[in-house]
C-alpha positions in Angstrom: 0.0 0.0 0.0 1.2 3.5 -0.9 1.8 5.9 2.0 2.9 9.4 2.4 5.0 11.1 5.0 5.5 14.8 5.8 8.6 14.5 3.6 6.7 13.3 0.6 6.8 15.8 -2.3 3.4 17.1 -3.5 4.3 15.8 -7.0 5.1 12.4 -5.6 1.9 12.2 -3.7 -0.1 13.2 -6.8 1.6 10.5 -8.8 0.5 7.9 -6.2 -3.1 8.9 -6.7 -4.1 12.1 -8.4 -7.3 12.3 -6.4 -5.1 13.4 -3.5 -5.5 16.9 -5.1 -9.1 16.9 -3.8 -7.9 16.4 -0.3 -5.2 19.1 -0.6 -7.7 21.6 -2.2 -10.3 20.9 0.5 -7.7 21.6 3.1 -7.0 25.0 1.5 -4.1 24.2 -0.8 -5.5 25.4 -4.0 -2.1 25.7 -5.7 -1.6 21.9 -6.3 -1.5 22.5 -10.0 1.3 25.0 -9.7 4.6 23.7 -11.0 6.4 25.1 -8.0 4.2 23.1 -5.6 5.3 19.8 -7.2 8.7 20.1 -5.6 7.5 21.1 -2.2 7.1 18.5 0.6 3.8 18.1 2.4 5.4 19.6 5.5 6.7 22.7 3.6 3.3 23.2 2.0 1.6 23.0 5.4 4.0 25.5 6.9 3.3 28.0 4.1 -0.5 27.5 4.6 -0.4 27.4 8.4 -1.8 23.9 8.5 -1.4 20.9 10.8 0.9 18.6 8.8 0.3 15.4 10.8 -3.5 15.6 10.4 -3.2 16.1 6.6 -0.8 13.2 6.3 -3.2 11.1 8.3 -6.1 12.1 6.0 -4.1 11.3 2.8 -3.0 7.9 4.1 -6.6 7.0 5.2 -7.7 7.9 1.6 -4.9 5.9 0.1 -5.8 2.9 2.3 -9.5 3.0 1.1 -8.4 3.5 -2.5 -6.2 0.3 -2.3 -9.0 -1.7 -0.7 
C-alpha cells in the first residue's frame, strides 16, 4: 500500500493517486496544480499555509488505504 509522510513531495503524492489533489484543495491548498508546488514537501506546504501537517498526512493515508482496498 502506498503511504505518504510529511517529507513526501506534493508531486510524488499526486503520482500515487491524483485524487489526493481533492484532499489538498479541500484543506486550503488550491495551488496543487502550480509547477512550484510539485517540488514542495507536504510539510513545507503545510508551513506555508499554516496547517497541521500530521493531520493532513493522516487524512491522505486514510484515503490511500481506502483506494487500495
